[in-house]
TIDRENMI-600222 format. One line per 10 residues: number of its first residue (from 1); their letters; for each residue x, y, z of N, C-alpha, C, CB. Coordinates in steps of 0.05 Angstrom, whole numbers, plus 5000, padded with zeros to 4 digits. Glycine has a CB too. Layout:
// residues N
NUM	a	X/Y/Z/X/Y/Z/X/Y/Z/X/Y/Z | ... .
***
This chain:
// residues 56
1	mkpsilvknt	4732/4645/5080/4732/4683/5066/4750/4690/5073/4711/4709/5074 | 4778/4704/5056/4795/4728/5073/4773/4747/5089/4814/4750/5050 | 4790/4749/5106/4781/4783/5117/4784/4807/5101/4797/4792/5141 | 4769/4821/5105/4790/4857/5101/4796/4863/5119/4780/4885/5093 | 4807/4886/5106/4832/4904/5138/4828/4927/5128/4874/4898/5143 | 4837/4946/5147/4826/4969/5135/4849/4981/5148/4794/4979/5142 | 4857/5016/5139/4879/5015/5137/4877/5054/5135/4891/4991/5111 | 4889/5061/5147/4891/5092/5151/4906/5099/5131/4904/5103/5177 | 4902/5119/5117/4919/5126/5094/4951/5146/5096/4896/5142/5075 | 4947/5156/5114/4964/5187/5109/4992/5168/5115/4955/5222/5138 .
11	rwvlkekqky	5001/5169/5138/5022/5166/5146/5026/5131/5144/5024/5181/5173 | 5007/5113/5138/5023/5085/5128/5032/5082/5103/5007/5062/5130 | 5016/5101/5088/5023/5111/5063/5046/5123/5067/5004/5129/5051 | 5054/5141/5072/5084/5152/5065/5111/5124/5077/5088/5188/5088 | 5102/5118/5094/5122/5095/5116/5129/5070/5088/5095/5075/5154 | 5106/5064/5072/5109/5044/5046/5122/5054/5028/5085/5035/5033 | 5117/5080/5022/5133/5097/4996/5159/5093/5011/5123/5136/4989 | 5174/5096/5029/5199/5105/5038/5207/5081/5025/5207/5111/5069 | 5196/5053/5043/5206/5028/5036/5211/5021/5005/5187/5010/5047 | 5192/5025/4985/5186/5025/4957/5213/5046/4946/5152/5037/4950 .
21	kkkgakkrit	5226/5060/4958/5243/5084/4939/5262/5071/4953/5241/5122/4939 | 5269/5050/4974/5297/5044/4987/5297/5027/4970/5303/5035/5016 | 5279/5010/4958/5283/4986/4946/5291/4991/4909/5253/4968/4954 | 5300/5019/4907/5307/5032/4890/5290/5023/4866/5333/5032/4888 | 5262/5042/4866/5244/5036/4847/5255/5053/4825/5214/5042/4854 | 5255/5037/4796/5263/5052/4765/5246/5065/4766/5264/5038/4736 | 5221/5062/4761/5196/5079/4756/5189/5104/4768/5175/5065/4760 | 5187/5127/4747/5175/5150/4772/5152/5133/4790/5155/5182/4755 | 5143/5137/4820/5126/5126/4836/5112/5151/4833/5134/5114/4865 | 5082/5148/4824/5062/5159/4824/5042/5159/4848/5053/5151/4806 .
31	kkslhksilk	5023/5177/4861/5009/5166/4880/4994/5140/4872/4992/5186/4888 | 4981/5143/4846/4963/5120/4845/4979/5092/4843/4944/5124/4820 | 5003/5098/4829/5012/5069/4815/5030/5056/4841/5035/5073/4781 | 5044/5075/4865/5044/5067/4894/5025/5050/4906/5043/5088/4909 | 4998/5068/4902/4980/5046/4926/4967/5023/4908/4948/5065/4947 | 4980/5016/4889/4964/4997/4872/4991/4974/4877/4955/5010/4835 | 5015/4984/4875/5035/4961/4887/5034/4957/4925/5072/4972/4876 | 5037/4979/4937/5029/4975/4971/5008/4955/4967/5015/5006/4991 | 4983/4966/4958/4959/4943/4974/4960/4914/4956/4921/4959/4973 | 4977/4910/4929/4974/4887/4924/4997/4864/4941/4975/4888/4894 .
41	dkiesenvsk	5015/4881/4950/5036/4876/4961/5020/4861/4995/5058/4906/4962 | 5010/4885/5000/4998/4880/5028/4969/4866/5034/4997/4907/5041 | 4966/4869/5007/4942/4840/5019/4951/4809/5009/4905/4844/5001 | 4975/4801/4992/4981/4785/4995/5003/4775/5017/4982/4783/4977 | 5006/4797/5032/5033/4786/5059/5007/4788/5088/5073/4821/5065 | 4983/4806/5084/4962/4802/5103/4946/4771/5102/4942/4827/5098 | 4941/4763/5074/4924/4748/5067/4896/4754/5074/4932/4727/5075 | 4894/4780/5059/4857/4789/5066/4860/4795/5031/4845/4827/5095 | 4827/4800/5029/4818/4807/5014/4814/4836/5000/4805/4796/5019 | 4817/4859/5010/4812/4877/5003/4823/4900/5029/4783/4874/4994 .
51	ifiiqn	4836/4921/5023/4843/4943/5045/4830/4964/5028/4880/4949/5054 | 4815/4981/5057/4812/5010/5047/4828/5022/5061/4787/5023/5048 | 4830/5040/5040/4838/5069/5056/4820/5091/5054/4864/5082/5045 | 4824/5101/5078/4806/5127/5091/4824/5153/5089/4796/5121/5127 | 4810/5168/5069/4820/5192/5062/4813/5214/5085/4809/5198/5035 | 4845/5226/5095/4839/5239/5122/4848/5268/5128/4850/5223/5144 .
***
């Protein structure tokens, strides 16, 4: 079974957001869609089953 990973929300998401913007995202990035795409990529790259976001 894949382990789950814990991620802090604020800084990490902002950093990822910059990466996605640099890629030249055509769609307007909303927080929700951004979370979804980041998490999907992150889950694949880290080989984990789930990522928890802590609101702080």
